C-alpha positions as CSV (number, residue, x, y, z in Angstrom):
1,M,-9.2,37.0,-13.2
2,K,-9.0,34.8,-16.6
3,G,-5.3,34.1,-16.7
4,L,-5.5,33.1,-13.0
5,L,-9.0,30.7,-13.8
6,I,-7.5,29.4,-17.4
7,A,-4.3,28.2,-15.6
8,A,-5.8,26.5,-12.5
9,M,-7.9,24.7,-15.6
10,A,-4.8,23.7,-17.0
11,T,-2.7,22.4,-13.7
12,M,-5.9,19.7,-13.3
13,L,-6.2,18.9,-17.1
14,F,-2.2,17.9,-16.6
15,L,-2.0,16.7,-13.5
16,S,-5.1,14.3,-13.8
17,G,-3.6,13.4,-17.5
18,G,-0.6,12.2,-15.5
19,A,-2.8,10.6,-13.0
20,L,-4.4,8.1,-16.1
21,A,-0.9,7.4,-17.5
22,S,0.5,6.1,-14.5
23,S,-2.8,4.2,-13.6
24,S,-2.5,1.9,-17.4
25,Q,1.1,1.0,-17.0
26,G,2.5,-2.2,-15.4
27,N,2.9,-5.4,-15.7
28,S,0.2,-8.2,-15.8
29,T,1.4,-9.9,-12.3
30,Q,0.9,-6.7,-10.8
31,G,-2.6,-6.5,-12.0
32,G,-2.6,-3.0,-13.9
33,G,-3.6,-4.8,-17.2
34,G,-0.3,-3.2,-18.6
35,N,1.9,-4.7,-21.6
36,G,4.9,-5.8,-19.5
37,S,7.4,-3.2,-20.1
38,S,8.7,-0.5,-17.0
39,A,11.3,1.9,-17.5
40,A,14.0,-0.5,-16.8
41,G,12.8,-2.1,-20.4
42,P,10.4,-5.4,-21.1
43,W,10.0,-8.0,-18.0
44,V,11.4,-11.7,-18.7
45,D,12.2,-14.9,-17.5
46,C,15.6,-14.2,-15.9
47,K,18.2,-17.3,-14.6
48,L,20.2,-15.5,-12.1
49,P,23.3,-17.6,-11.6
50,D,22.2,-19.4,-9.0
51,G,20.0,-21.4,-11.2
52,S,16.5,-19.5,-10.0
53,V,14.4,-18.0,-12.5
54,D,12.7,-14.7,-12.0
55,Y,10.0,-12.4,-13.6
56,I,12.2,-9.2,-13.7
57,P,13.0,-6.2,-16.0
58,L,15.8,-6.7,-18.9
59,M,18.2,-4.6,-17.9
60,I,17.9,-5.5,-14.1
61,C,18.1,-8.6,-15.0
62,T,21.2,-8.7,-17.4
63,M,22.8,-5.6,-15.4
64,Q,22.8,-5.6,-11.8
65,K,21.7,-9.6,-11.4
66,N,24.2,-10.7,-13.9
67,G,21.4,-13.2,-15.3
68,K,20.4,-14.8,-18.7
69,V,17.1,-14.7,-20.6
70,N,15.4,-17.4,-20.6
């Protein structure tokens, strides 16, 4: 019984810690209060081949959209 209680508490702590970590991420345009980075790299002003500028992650800019970082 003691082992079950310990396992339940550990699971609750693990799940609540993950929720807190994910809520502090995000870029400033989304209201997340984060530092402007994501799993695809920092968010940058990307000049796209058609001449428009978009605020997207660095890897998306360079690899998928063929853009250049401003």
